[in-house]
C-alpha positions in Angstrom: 23.7 -9.6 13.3 22.7 -10.6 16.8 23.8 -8.9 20.0 23.2 -9.7 23.6 24.8 -8.8 26.9 26.1 -10.8 29.7 26.2 -8.3 32.6 29.1 -9.1 34.9 31.0 -6.5 36.7 34.1 -7.2 38.7 36.9 -5.1 39.9 40.3 -6.5 39.2 43.7 -5.5 40.6 46.4 -6.9 38.2 48.4 -10.3 38.4 50.7 -12.3 36.0 49.8 -15.1 33.6 50.4 -16.6 30.0 49.1 -18.6 26.9 50.4 -21.9 25.6 48.1 -23.8 23.3 48.8 -22.9 19.7 52.2 -21.6 18.6 50.7 -18.6 16.9 52.6 -15.4 16.4 52.1 -13.3 19.6 51.4 -10.0 17.8 50.8 -8.6 14.4 53.8 -6.9 12.8 51.7 -4.0 11.5 51.1 -2.1 14.7 51.5 1.7 14.5 54.3 2.6 16.9 53.7 6.2 18.0 54.8 6.0 21.7 58.0 8.0 22.2 60.8 7.5 24.6 59.5 10.2 27.0 56.1 11.8 27.6 55.0 15.4 27.8 56.2 16.3 31.3 54.1 19.5 31.5 50.9 17.5 30.6 51.9 14.8 33.0 52.1 17.3 35.9 48.8 18.9 34.8 47.1 15.5 34.9 48.7 14.7 38.3 47.3 18.0 39.6 43.9 17.1 38.3 43.9 13.8 40.1 45.1 15.3 43.3 45.3 12.7 46.1 44.1 10.0 43.6 47.4 10.3 41.7 49.2 8.1 44.3 46.4 5.5 44.2 46.0 2.8 41.6 44.6 4.1 38.3 41.3 2.2 38.0 40.9 1.6 34.3 37.3 1.0 32.9 37.1 -1.9 30.5 34.5 -3.6 28.4 34.7 -7.0 26.6 33.1 -7.9 23.3 33.1 -11.5 22.1 32.5 -12.1 18.4 31.3 -15.6 17.3 29.8 -17.4 14.3 27.0 -19.6 15.6 27.8 -20.3 19.3 30.0 -18.4 21.6 33.3 -20.2 22.0 34.3 -18.7 25.4 32.3 -18.3 28.7 32.1 -15.4 31.2 34.1 -17.5 33.7 36.9 -18.0 31.2 37.0 -14.3 30.4 37.0 -13.4 34.1 39.9 -15.8 34.7 42.0 -14.0 32.0 41.1 -10.6 33.3 42.3 -11.6 36.7 45.5 -12.9 35.2 46.0 -9.6 33.4 45.2 -7.7 36.6 47.7 -9.6 38.6 50.6 -8.4 36.4 49.7 -4.7 36.8 48.7 -4.7 40.5 52.2 -4.0 41.8 52.5 -1.1 39.3 49.5 0.7 40.8 47.1 0.0 37.8 43.8 -1.7 38.3 40.8 -2.6 36.1 37.0 -2.4 36.6 34.9 -4.5 34.2 31.6 -2.9 33.0 30.2 -5.8 31.0 30.7 -8.6 28.5 28.8 -8.4 25.2 28.4 -11.3 22.8 28.0 -10.4 19.1 27.1 -13.0 16.4 29.1 -11.9 13.3 31.1 -14.3 11.1 33.4 -11.6 9.7 34.3 -10.2 13.1 34.6 -13.7 14.6 37.2 -14.8 12.0 39.0 -11.5 11.9 41.6 -10.1 9.5 43.3 -7.3 11.4 43.6 -5.3 8.2 39.9 -4.7 8.7 40.5 -2.8 12.0 38.0 -0.1 11.1 35.2 -2.7 11.5 35.9 -2.7 15.3 35.5 1.0 15.9 31.7 0.9 16.2 32.1 -1.5 19.1 34.5 0.7 21.1 33.1 2.9 23.9 34.4 6.3 24.8 36.3 6.3 28.1 36.6 2.5 28.2 39.4 0.1 27.2 37.9 -2.4 24.8 38.9 -6.0 24.6 37.7 -7.9 21.5 37.7 -11.7 21.5 37.7 -13.5 18.1 37.4 -17.1 17.1 40.4 -16.7 14.8 42.7 -13.8 14.3 45.2 -13.3 11.5 47.0 -10.8 9.3 49.0 -11.1 6.1 51.8 -13.0 7.9 49.6 -15.7 9.5 47.6 -16.4 12.6 47.9 -14.3 15.7 47.4 -14.6 19.4 46.7 -10.9 19.8 46.9 -7.4 18.3 46.9 -4.0 19.8 46.9 -2.1 16.5 48.7 0.9 17.8 51.1 1.7 20.7 49.5 3.3 22.7 45.8 2.5 22.1 42.5 2.0 23.9 41.4 -1.3 22.2 42.9 -4.7 21.4 42.1 -8.1 19.9 42.8 -11.5 21.3 42.1 -15.0 19.9 39.8 -17.3 21.9 42.5 -20.0 22.1 44.4 -17.6 24.5 41.3 -17.1 26.6 40.5 -20.9 26.7 44.0 -21.9 27.7 44.6 -22.4 31.4 48.4 -22.2 30.9 48.4 -18.9 29.0 48.7 -16.3 31.6 50.3 -13.4 29.8 48.9 -12.8 26.3 46.1 -10.5 27.4 48.5 -8.6 29.7 51.0 -8.4 26.8 48.5 -6.7 24.5 47.3 -4.4 27.2 51.0 -3.5 27.7 51.1 -2.3 24.1 48.0 -0.2 24.8 49.8 1.4 27.7 52.8 2.4 25.6 55.1 -0.6 26.1 57.1 -2.0 23.3 58.5 -5.5 22.8 61.7 -5.9 24.7 63.3 -6.8 21.4 61.9 -3.8 19.5 64.0 -2.6 16.6 61.8 0.4 15.5 64.4 2.7 17.1 67.5 0.6 16.2 68.9 -2.4 18.1 69.8 -2.1 21.8 73.2 -2.8 23.1 73.6 -4.8 26.3 75.8 -2.2 28.1 74.1 -0.2 30.8 77.0 2.2 31.3 79.9 3.6 29.2 80.1 4.5 25.5 78.0 1.5 24.4 75.0 2.4 26.5 72.0 3.3 24.3 69.0 1.7 26.2 67.2 5.1 26.6 66.9 5.7 22.9 66.8 2.2 21.3 65.0 -1.1 21.8 62.0 -0.8 24.1 63.4 2.6 25.3 63.9 1.3 28.9 67.1 0.5 30.8 65.7 -1.8 33.5 64.9 -4.5 30.9 67.7 -6.5 29.4 68.8 -5.9 25.9 66.8 -8.5 24.0 66.5 -10.2 20.6 63.5 -12.2 19.3 64.9 -15.6 20.2 63.1 -19.0 20.0 62.0 -21.3 22.8 64.9 -23.6 21.8 67.4 -21.0 23.1 65.8 -20.9 26.6 66.0 -23.6 29.2 63.1 -24.8 31.3 64.5 -22.6 34.1 64.3 -19.6 31.8 68.0 -19.2 31.1 69.2 -18.0 27.6 71.7 -20.6 26.3 72.6 -18.9 23.0 75.7 -16.9 22.2 74.4 -13.8 20.4 76.7 -10.8 21.0 76.2 -7.1 21.4 78.2 -5.7 18.4 79.4 -2.6 20.3 81.4 -4.4 22.9 81.0 -8.1 21.9 79.5 -9.1 25.2 77.0 -12.0 25.1 73.4 -11.1 25.6 71.5 -12.2 28.8 68.1 -11.7 27.1 64.9 -10.8 28.8 63.4 -14.3 29.0 60.9 -13.7 31.8 59.3 -10.5 30.7 55.7 -10.6 29.4 56.7 -8.1 26.6 59.0 -10.7 25.0 58.4 -13.9 23.1 60.5 -17.1 23.4 59.3 -19.5 26.1 55.8 -18.5 27.2 55.9 -20.4 30.5 58.8 -18.2 31.6 56.9 -14.9 31.1 55.9 -13.8 34.6 56.8 -10.2 35.2 57.0 -6.5 34.2 59.8 -4.3 35.4 59.4 -1.2 37.5 60.4 0.9 34.5 57.7 -0.7 32.4 55.2 0.0 35.2 56.2 3.7 35.4 56.1 4.0 31.6 52.6 2.5 31.5 51.4 5.0 34.2 53.0 7.9 32.4 51.2 7.0 29.2 47.9 6.6 31.0 48.4 10.1 32.4 49.4 11.8 29.1 47.4 9.9 26.4 43.9 11.3 26.5 42.4 8.1 25.1 43.9 6.3 28.2 43.5 9.1 30.8 39.8 9.3 30.1 39.4 5.6 30.9 40.3 6.2 34.6 37.1 5.6 36.5 36.1 8.5 38.9 35.9 7.7 42.5 32.4 8.9 42.9 29.4 9.6 40.6 26.5 11.6 42.0 23.4 12.1 39.9 21.0 14.9 40.8 19.3 15.8 37.5 15.9 14.5 36.4 16.5 11.7 34.0 14.2 9.6 31.8 15.7 6.9 29.6 13.2 4.9 27.5 15.7 3.5 25.0 19.4 3.5 24.2 22.5 2.0 26.0 24.0 3.7 29.0 26.9 2.9 31.4 28.0 4.4 34.7 31.3 3.1 36.2 32.9 4.5 39.4 35.6 3.1 41.6 33.9 3.7 45.0 30.4 5.1 44.9 27.4 5.8 42.6 24.8 7.9 44.3 21.5 8.4 42.4 19.9 11.3 44.2 17.7 12.7 41.4 14.1 13.8 42.1 13.2 11.5 39.2 15.5 8.9 37.7 13.5 6.7 35.4 14.8 3.7 33.3 12.1 2.2 31.2 11.1 0.8 27.8 14.0 -0.8 25.9 16.7 1.1 27.7 19.9 -0.7 28.8 21.6 0.7 31.9 24.7 -0.7 33.5 26.0 0.7 36.9 29.2 -0.6 38.3 30.9 0.5 41.5 32.0 -0.7 44.9 28.7 0.8 46.3 25.5 1.9 44.6 22.8 4.0 46.3 19.4 4.5 44.6 17.4 7.4 46.0 13.6 7.5 46.5 13.1 9.0 43.1 14.6 6.1 41.2 12.4 3.9 39.1 13.8 0.9 37.2 11.1 -0.6 35.1 12.2 -2.0 31.7 9.3 -3.3 29.7 10.6 -3.9 26.1 12.5 -6.8 24.6 16.2 -6.4 25.0 16.0 -4.1 27.9 18.8 -4.5 30.6 19.3 -3.1 34.0 22.4 -4.3 35.8 23.6 -3.0 39.1 27.0 -4.5 40.1 29.1 -3.9 43.1 32.8 -4.3 43.4 35.5 -4.8 46.0 38.0 -2.1 46.6 40.9 -1.8 44.2 43.8 -1.7 46.5 
């Protein structure tokens, strides 16, 4: 196995986009669905109190990217960055941002051509307090090839196929899978029974069925043939409770159908995502601190280390020494290295990367 790092650190504030090369299944059907209709309100308030004034600002989520390949990497840093920006654009208006620590390239045939049933093989590549995005040359499960897989709803890691990264017309697949990580279900979800179209009266059940949200239309997993180029549903499926014809959620990134139509998340989805970030520790721990200040004497001669802050990293230790084969990544809007800082890697494979970022608005 061969590993090397491409040290790139950019701060992204979300935006919309989608993938349209191969007509693969969007997601695997074997995701573990553990996100409930509501969150623990007491824990939510506790976490809001912990964040203080930061609670009203964008949640800046730390991410890392790992690319698995057989002989030659099939995607470039630039293509990955384009997709991260696409994902970021979708979430910006919902007060969620991303900060990228690094992109790692790993030569491993089994992980490049990946069967999602072997999910446990990914765990050694995850990093505590970071969302992990895994890119594969091919991705499949027992049902066929996949565009992406989040494994569990919610979760802190996901897989995506390189076709979705290479495509310049696929703007939404990465954001779709990240939505699952943030606790969002497909708009046509049936885990909790099928949703009626009604939003009032005795047929209303949108809070406890479907995707558990009422500001998304009741949806079914319809095909592209039932959606016009202007994103209008042309079928006649009816809601059995009151026999009204479905409108369908054709433009939402958490549906399937016509990919070119998928360009939005609703306010309800944004609120649900933020609530799950607050109340799921695997997500809450991924929020980057505003400031990191280092004052202790430190000597790293080996190992891999990462510091990621939204605004400021201040190294003010009497002695902060990175040497030998150590790999250190620092990512923040501003980085200050005090007089006692010594960065002198000498061994093969050593990396020191200091990257600044623009403010996540």
